[in-house]
C-alpha positions in Angstrom: 59.3 -86.3 12.6 61.3 -87.2 15.7 61.3 -90.9 16.6 60.3 -92.1 20.0 58.6 -95.0 21.9 54.9 -95.5 22.5 54.4 -97.4 25.7 51.1 -99.2 25.9 50.3 -100.4 29.4 48.0 -103.4 29.9 46.1 -104.5 32.9 45.0 -108.2 33.3 41.6 -107.1 32.0 43.2 -105.6 28.9 45.0 -108.9 28.0 41.6 -110.6 27.5 40.3 -107.7 25.5 42.7 -107.7 22.6 41.0 -107.6 19.3 42.3 -108.2 15.8 40.4 -106.4 13.0 38.7 -109.0 10.8 39.5 -107.3 7.5 41.4 -104.4 6.1 40.2 -101.0 7.4 39.4 -98.7 4.5 40.0 -95.4 6.2 43.3 -96.5 7.7 44.3 -97.8 4.3 43.4 -94.4 2.8 45.5 -92.7 5.4 48.5 -95.0 4.7 48.2 -94.6 1.0 48.1 -90.8 1.1 51.2 -90.9 3.3 52.9 -93.1 0.7 52.0 -90.5 -2.0 53.2 -87.6 0.2 56.5 -89.3 1.2 57.8 -89.8 -2.4 60.2 -92.5 -1.2 60.4 -96.2 -2.1 61.5 -98.0 -5.3 60.3 -98.2 -8.8 57.2 -100.2 -8.0 55.9 -97.5 -5.6 56.7 -94.8 -8.1 54.7 -96.6 -10.7 51.8 -97.0 -8.3 51.9 -93.2 -7.6 51.7 -92.5 -11.3 48.8 -94.8 -11.7 46.9 -93.2 -8.8 47.6 -89.7 -10.1 46.4 -90.7 -13.6 43.2 -92.4 -12.1 42.5 -89.3 -10.0 43.0 -87.0 -13.0 40.5 -89.1 -15.1 37.8 -88.6 -12.5 38.7 -84.9 -11.8 39.7 -85.6 -8.2 43.4 -84.8 -8.3 42.8 -81.2 -7.2 40.5 -82.1 -4.4 43.0 -84.7 -3.1 45.7 -82.0 -3.1 43.7 -79.3 -1.5 41.5 -81.3 0.9 42.8 -84.8 1.7 46.5 -84.1 1.8 46.1 -81.1 4.2 43.6 -83.1 6.3 45.8 -86.2 6.5 49.4 -85.0 6.4 52.3 -87.3 7.0 53.0 -85.5 10.3 52.8 -85.9 14.0 49.1 -85.2 14.0 46.0 -85.7 11.8 42.4 -85.6 13.0 41.0 -88.7 14.7 37.5 -88.2 13.4 38.8 -89.4 9.9 39.5 -92.9 11.2 36.3 -93.9 13.1 35.9 -97.3 14.6 33.0 -97.9 12.2 35.4 -98.0 9.3 36.3 -101.5 10.3 32.8 -102.5 9.0 33.5 -101.1 5.5 34.0 -97.9 3.6 30.3 -96.8 3.6 30.1 -97.2 7.4 33.3 -95.2 7.8 32.1 -92.4 5.7 28.8 -92.3 7.4 30.6 -92.0 10.8 32.7 -89.2 9.5 29.6 -87.3 8.3 28.0 -87.9 11.7 30.9 -86.3 13.6 29.7 -83.4 15.8 30.8 -80.0 14.4 32.4 -79.1 17.7 34.7 -82.1 17.5 35.6 -81.3 13.8 36.5 -77.7 14.8 38.5 -78.8 17.8 40.6 -81.4 15.9 41.1 -79.0 12.9 42.4 -76.4 15.3 44.9 -78.9 16.7 45.9 -79.7 13.1 46.3 -76.0 12.4 48.7 -75.7 15.3 50.8 -78.6 14.0 50.9 -77.9 10.3 49.5 -74.3 9.7 46.3 -73.2 8.1 45.0 -74.6 4.8 42.3 -72.7 2.8 40.7 -75.9 1.7 39.7 -76.7 5.2 37.9 -73.4 6.1 34.4 -74.8 5.3 35.0 -77.8 7.5 36.3 -75.7 10.3 33.1 -73.5 10.2 31.0 -76.6 10.5 29.6 -76.2 7.0 27.5 -79.3 6.3 28.1 -79.0 2.5 31.8 -79.1 3.1 31.5 -82.2 5.2 29.4 -83.9 2.5 32.0 -82.9 -0.1 34.6 -84.5 2.1 32.6 -87.8 2.1 32.4 -87.7 -1.7 36.1 -87.1 -2.1 37.0 -89.9 0.3 34.7 -92.3 -1.6 36.1 -91.2 -4.9 39.7 -91.4 -3.8 39.1 -95.0 -2.5 37.5 -96.0 -5.8 40.2 -94.4 -8.0 43.3 -95.1 -5.9 42.6 -98.3 -4.0 39.7 -100.3 -5.5 41.8 -102.2 -8.1 44.4 -103.1 -5.5 42.0 -104.0 -2.7 42.3 -107.8 -3.2 46.0 -107.4 -2.6 45.4 -105.2 0.4 43.0 -107.7 1.9 45.4 -110.6 1.1 48.1 -108.8 3.1 45.9 -108.2 6.1 44.5 -111.7 6.1 48.0 -113.1 5.9 49.0 -111.0 9.0 45.8 -112.2 10.8 46.7 -115.8 10.1 50.2 -115.3 11.5 49.0 -113.7 14.7 46.0 -116.1 15.3 48.3 -119.1 14.9 50.7 -117.8 17.6 47.7 -116.8 19.8 46.3 -120.3 19.6 49.6 -122.0 20.1 51.0 -119.9 23.0 48.6 -117.3 24.1 48.8 -113.5 24.2 52.6 -113.4 25.0 53.3 -115.6 22.0 51.2 -113.4 19.8 53.0 -110.3 21.0 56.4 -112.0 20.4 55.3 -112.6 16.8 54.5 -108.9 16.1 56.7 -107.4 13.4 60.0 -105.7 14.3 59.8 -102.4 16.2 57.4 -103.8 18.8 58.6 -105.4 22.0 56.5 -107.0 24.9 57.9 -106.2 28.3 55.0 -107.2 30.6 52.8 -105.3 31.3 54.0 -102.9 28.6 54.1 -103.2 24.8 56.9 -100.9 23.5 56.4 -99.6 20.0 58.7 -97.5 17.8 56.7 -94.4 17.3 57.4 -91.6 14.8 55.5 -88.9 16.8 57.9 -89.1 19.8 57.6 -90.6 23.3 54.0 -91.3 24.4 52.2 -93.2 27.1 48.9 -95.0 26.5 47.2 -96.6 29.5 44.4 -99.0 28.4 42.6 -99.0 31.7 40.5 -102.1 30.9 39.4 -101.0 27.5 41.5 -103.5 25.6 43.3 -102.8 22.3 42.4 -103.4 18.7 45.3 -104.4 16.5 44.8 -103.1 12.9 47.4 -104.6 10.5 47.7 -102.4 7.4 48.9 -102.9 3.8 49.8 -99.2 3.2 51.1 -98.4 6.7 54.9 -98.1 6.5 57.7 -97.5 8.9 56.4 -97.2 12.4 52.9 -97.9 13.8 50.2 -95.3 14.4 47.6 -94.8 17.1 44.9 -92.3 17.7 45.9 -88.9 19.1 43.1 -88.8 21.7 43.9 -91.3 24.5 40.3 -91.3 25.6 39.1 -92.8 22.3 38.9 -96.7 21.9 42.5 -97.7 21.7 43.9 -99.0 18.4 47.3 -99.8 17.1 47.8 -99.6 13.3 51.0 -101.3 12.1 52.6 -102.4 8.9 51.4 -105.9 8.0 54.0 -108.3 6.7 53.7 -109.2 3.0 52.4 -112.7 2.1 54.8 -114.9 0.1 54.9 -113.8 -3.5 53.2 -116.1 -5.9 54.0 -116.2 -9.6 51.2 -114.8 -11.7 49.0 -117.4 -13.3 49.3 -116.9 -17.1 46.5 -119.3 -17.7 44.0 -117.1 -15.8 42.4 -114.7 -18.3 39.7 -113.5 -15.9 41.4 -110.4 -14.6 42.3 -109.3 -18.1 38.8 -109.9 -19.3 36.8 -108.4 -16.5 39.2 -106.2 -14.6 40.6 -106.9 -11.2 37.6 -105.7 -9.1 34.9 -107.4 -11.1 36.9 -110.6 -11.3 37.3 -110.5 -7.5 33.5 -109.9 -7.1 32.7 -112.8 -9.4 34.8 -115.1 -7.2 33.2 -113.8 -4.0 29.7 -114.4 -5.4 30.8 -117.9 -6.4 32.0 -118.6 -2.9 28.9 -117.2 -1.2 25.8 -117.6 -3.4 23.0 -115.2 -2.4 25.4 -112.7 -0.9 24.1 -109.1 -0.8 25.6 -105.9 -2.3 26.3 -104.7 1.2 28.2 -107.9 2.1 30.3 -107.6 -1.1 31.1 -104.0 -0.3 32.3 -105.1 3.2 34.4 -107.9 1.7 36.0 -105.8 -1.0 36.3 -102.5 0.9 34.6 -100.5 -1.9 31.4 -98.6 -1.5 28.0 -100.2 -2.0 27.3 -97.9 -4.9 30.6 -99.0 -6.6 29.8 -102.6 -6.1 26.3 -102.0 -7.6 28.0 -100.5 -10.7 30.2 -103.6 -11.1 27.4 -106.1 -10.5 25.3 -104.3 -13.0 28.0 -104.9 -15.6 28.4 -108.6 -14.6 24.6 -109.0 -14.8 24.4 -107.4 -18.2 27.2 -109.7 -19.3 25.2 -112.7 -18.3 27.6 -113.8 -15.6 25.4 -113.2 -12.5 21.7 -113.0 -11.6 20.5 -110.5 -9.0 17.2 -110.7 -7.0 15.7 -108.0 -4.8 14.3 -109.1 -1.5 12.8 -106.2 0.5 15.7 -103.7 0.6 18.4 -106.2 -0.2 19.8 -107.3 -3.6 21.2 -110.8 -3.6 23.6 -112.2 -6.3 24.3 -115.6 -7.7 26.3 -116.9 -10.6 24.6 -117.9 -13.9 25.6 -121.0 -15.8 27.9 -118.8 -17.9 29.4 -117.3 -14.7 30.2 -120.8 -13.5 31.8 -121.7 -16.8 34.0 -118.7 -17.0 35.3 -119.4 -13.5 36.0 -123.0 -14.5 37.9 -121.6 -17.6 35.6 -123.6 -20.0 33.9 -120.7 -21.7 34.7 -120.5 -25.5 
């Protein structure tokens, strides 16, 4: 891919309509993680992560679907379809998948034709290009399965990275306004009023916001240069590599992750922090699907660590006494 500059032009209205995503965006993290797998660069830690993802996908019989469907749909290239990164994904994985499934067939066909012109044809995308509803639903299942197998265990780290970046930018925004926040953006971005210049792998491009504002989406898995949507008429976003938070030494005295697994340990701590939280709220906080959260909370409930109560169509969760004890590291 040839490098260039993305020039984002702001009006005075745009400067008061800058938004910072409140949490990690599952679909953009899926995009970034697939690009990391496709790139095959990086050091030993990234190679180890790729092996783990491959093994996890093989265990749930998804490796072939990722290779024949997700990789061709989301190539590490100048273009991939915008309908796969909907605005609704900012509200959680389930909302993102629902928005993908609701994409008009005409838009799917149009964007897949653009993709074909950039990367060539792929047999695994024929059903989607025809507007076949079963193919679209299969895509939704593969996306959900990929997220669960490849990202769910690492989601607390993903969220920590994004929240650290949010904290950096909101601090500078509060201290010095928008210009101070822009000055604090990572390298590769430069504010020259009224234009934000961004190093851009897809070549030179202009984006005029025209009063629509801009949503900044820091990403754990995005590497190299930032990404934006291909269609300039869609709500403008800028996805960029979030800075890593300071490394903390692992706590050898904390057995919870080893005992429960990373995702269930994270869920238990979230329930402790917000007694009465719902399955949907936990799904939003963790970035995994509501069905996956339900599976984990069932195990926590059967283990006697949480109680769950149904109220109309909501299921609310609280710690039991044993759940409180295990978090306090006082359980025998």
